[in-house]
N, C-alpha and C positions, 0 to 999 in steps of 0.2 A: 601598474607593478613592475617594479625592476627587475632586468633580466638577470639569471645567474650562470655562472661559469664554475665549472669543476676542474681543477688542476689535478690530474693523475700522474704523480711523478714516481721514479725510480732512485731511491735515495743513494744508490750506490753507483748510478750512472755518472760518467764524465769526472771520474774522481772526486765524487760527492759534490761537484760544483753546483749541481741543481740546489742540493739542500742549503748551501751557502747563500744562494743568490734568490731563494724562495721568496722573500719579502718584497723584493724588488719586483720579481714577476708578478706577484699577485697585485701590486699598487698599479702595474701596467694595465692588467685587465680591468682593474677599478676605473682608471682613467678612460678606458673604452666603453664605460657604462654597464659593467657587469658586477653584480654583488658575487664576490669571488671566494672560494674555499679550496681546500687543498686535500688530497687524500695520498699518503705514502704507501706504495705497495709493499707487500710482505712475500717472503718465500712461497707462500701458500699457492697451491696451484690455482691459475686463473684469478688471481688477485686483482690484477688490472682490469680484465674483462668482467669479472661480476660488478666492480664498482662502477664501470662505464654503463653497463645495462642499468644498474639501479638508477645512476644519475638521470639517464635518459627517461626511465619510467617515471621518475619523481618530477620531470618537466624541465630540467636544465636546459637553458637554449644553446649553450656552448660545453663542449666536453675537450679538455686540452691534454694531450698525451705528451708528457715529458720523459725522455728517456732515449734508448737506442730503438732502432727498427723493430726488435721484439715487443717492446712496450706499445708501440704504435699499432703493430699487428694485433695484440691482446685488446685494446680499446676499440679497433674497428671490429673485431669479433664480438665485443659486447653490445655494439649499436646496430651493426649491420642487418641482423634478422628482424628488427622493428620496423613497423609500419611508419611510425613517426620517429625521425632520427634528428638528433640534435647537430649543429654545427660541429666541426673539429678545428681545432689549431694543434700545431706540433712545435714542440721545443726539442730539437735534436741533441742527445749527448752521448751518442753511441760511437761505434768504430768506423763504420762506413757511411751510415745516414743517407743510404740511397733516396729515401722518399723526401728528405729535406732538400737534396740536390734538384730533385725533378720539380719542387715548388719554389726553388729559388729561396729558401729559407737560410739565413745565416747559420753557419754550422759551428762556429768557434766560441761564440758568446750567447749564453741563454737568454740574456737580457735583451740583446740585439733581437733574437729570434722571437721573442714575446711581443716586441714593438710592431711587427708584422700586423697585428691585429688592429693597430690604430691607423693603418692606411685602409682598413675597410674594404679589401679586395679578396674577392673569393673565387673559386673555380670548383665545379660539380665534378668531382673524380669519379672515373671507373673503378669498380671493386671486383675481384675474382671471387667466385664461389666454387670450393673444390668440395664436393660431398656435403657435409654439414659444417665445413670450415671456411672461412674467408681469407684472401689475402691482397696484399696492397701492391706488391711489386713483382713477384716471379714464383712461378710454380715449376718444378721440374721433375725429372724421372730418369733412371738409368744408371748404371754402375758408376759412371764418372761423377754424378751428382752424389751418389751414397758414399763414395770416399771422403767428400768434405766433413763427414760427421767425425773422422779420425784426425781432422785437420786440426792443429792448435788454433784458440781462438783468435789469437792476433794475425793469423793468416787466412782468417775466412772472408776473403775477398776473392774474387775471380783471378785477380793477378797474383794474389798472394798463393792462391792454391797452385796455380801453373808453377810459381817460382819454387813451391815445395817439391813439385814433381821433378823439375829441372836439376834439384839438389840431388836427385837419385834415390828417393825415398822408397823404404821398402814396399810402399804400396803400388808400385808400378806395374808390376806382374799382374795385378788384379784389374786393370783397363782392359776389358774385353767387351765387344758389342753383346746386346741381348737381342733376342727376337721380341718385337713389340707390334701391336696393332693399334694405330692412332687413326680414329675417324674425326675429321675436322670440316664441318660444315657439309658440303657435298662430295668431299675428296676423303681418300683413305691412303695412309702408308702403312704398309705391313712388311717387314723386313728387319735387319739387323741395324742397330743404331747404338752409340754409347751413350747418347742422352738426348732429351728434348727438354725445350723448356718455352714457357709462356711469359711474356714480359707484358705489364702493364705501362711502365714508364722507360724512359730513355737511360736510366741510370741502373746498371746492374753491377754489383760488386764495385761500386765507385768507378765504372768506365761508362761514358756516355755515347760510345759509338757502337755498341753492341746492338742497339736498336736505333740507329740514326734517324729513323722516320717516325719514332713513336709519337702518337697522340693521346693525351691524357684523357680525353673524353668523347672518344668517337664509337664506343661499344664493342671494340675489337682488340683482342690479344695480338700480340705479335707471336707467331710459333716458328720456333726454330728447332729443326732436327738435325744433329751432327751424326752423319751417317759413318764417317770413320772412326776408327778405335787407335789409330796409328799414333803413337806419341808425338813423333815429329810432325806428322801432318796437323795434329791438334795445334801444336805451337805455332805453325805457319798459319793457321787460321787466327790464332790470336794476333799474330803479327799484323795480319790483314785488318783486324778490328782496330788496331791502334794507328794503322795507316789510312784513317778516313773511312772506315767502314766498308772496306772493300770486299769483306767475306760475302756480303748479301748476294751475290751472283755465283758464288763459288759452286761448282757442282757437287762438291763433298757435303753441301749442307741444303736443306730445304727451308726457305723463308716465306712466310704467308701470314697474311692478316686474317684472323678468323673470330668467330663469335662463339664458338662451342666446340669443345673437343673432349672425346671419350678415349681414354688410356687403358689399354689392356696388355698384360704380358702374356706371351705365347706359351713358354715353357717355363722361364725363371720367376722368382719372386721380383716385383719391382717396386721399390720404396718410393714415395712422393716427398719432395722437399717442398715445404711452403714457406716462403720468405726466409729461407736459410735453415728451417727446422724441420725435424720429421713430422710429416702430415699424415700419416698412415700408408697402407698399401694400395696399388691398383688391383682390380679395375677401379678406375674414378673418372666422374665426368666433371668437366671444368667450364663455367658459364660465365661471360663478361656481363656484369650488372652496370649497364650505362648510366654515368652520372649519377651514382648512388648516394655518395656521401659529399656535401658541401664542404670545402677545406678553405681556411684562410691562407692565402699565397701572395707572392710578391709577383703579381701576373704582369706587371710593367718590367720586370727583372731587375735585381739587384746589380750594381756596377761589377765587373769583372774582377777589378782589383779588391774587392772584398773577398775573394778566394786566393789572391795573389800567392801567399806562402804555400798553401797546400798545392795549388795548381801548378806552381813551379817546380815543386819537388817530385809531384807526380808526372810532369812531363820529363823530367829527368830519367825517372825510373823507366818510363815507357820508353824512352829513346834507347836507353840502355838494352832493355828487353829484346826490342826490335834489332838491335845490331847483333845479340847473341844468338837470334833465330836465323837470322841471314847467314849465318856462317855453318849452320846445320845442314846435313845432307838432304836431299828431297825424300828419303825413305830412311828407315831405321836400317 
């Protein structure tokens, strides 16, 4: 019996490019040996999540998430709780496309992204569980992360958010540390911090140096706790990130590899951010599910020049950012 694939796509992603290229995308999965059909997500809550679960329970061998990181997150949430989980492929069409970066999937052309399936290379990826929800890239908590809910959508990357702060946004006075209690494996942090985050990949907000030693399938999160709430110090830390990941040993942060984290607020409310969206309030326990879902990926890595335009632009922006930070005083 022929294998089946279900392409779950967001028709509004990528300036509707997915919708325009859908026939070509379906043909590629047919070439790979899958009887392929498509489902367009709707504005209804959990549209992609519900369809992914339905397809998995109906026995589809492959579920393809086509859209931004939000669409991929929804599809993962649909199949992650199941005992029998299909393989996944992704076709990026969002703004940041962190997950596509991590898997070395082409991010500019959805047809080229679909062609990755023809190489028949896969990797079993770790998935994070946070309470009853799942995440693919990052979980975070603290006032610094909560401010991102107020940031315009075109600035919802780590660098874009920092640039927003540098412009003197009215949100600046709200960056204050909160008391938090973080238990991780056999250790504990109890004190003030502006944020913590748990990363599953090396690409966070479009940057690949925040977690320079990330492993995609080792069963461990990278935990980073930012203890300072001083804006200038935070910008200096960001500069270290861009200068080869030198923030890892900075005393203003804690950098650990952990399997499980329990986050509790001490006094204030602490909202949790999962893959860039609100994911509930702490207390919350996070568990790394080792090699939980098998993804098609460019495991031998695509050439660097496939990213040339975006990478060169990003390097220019990063260089200018570092120059600007170097001119700042050590303290506010």
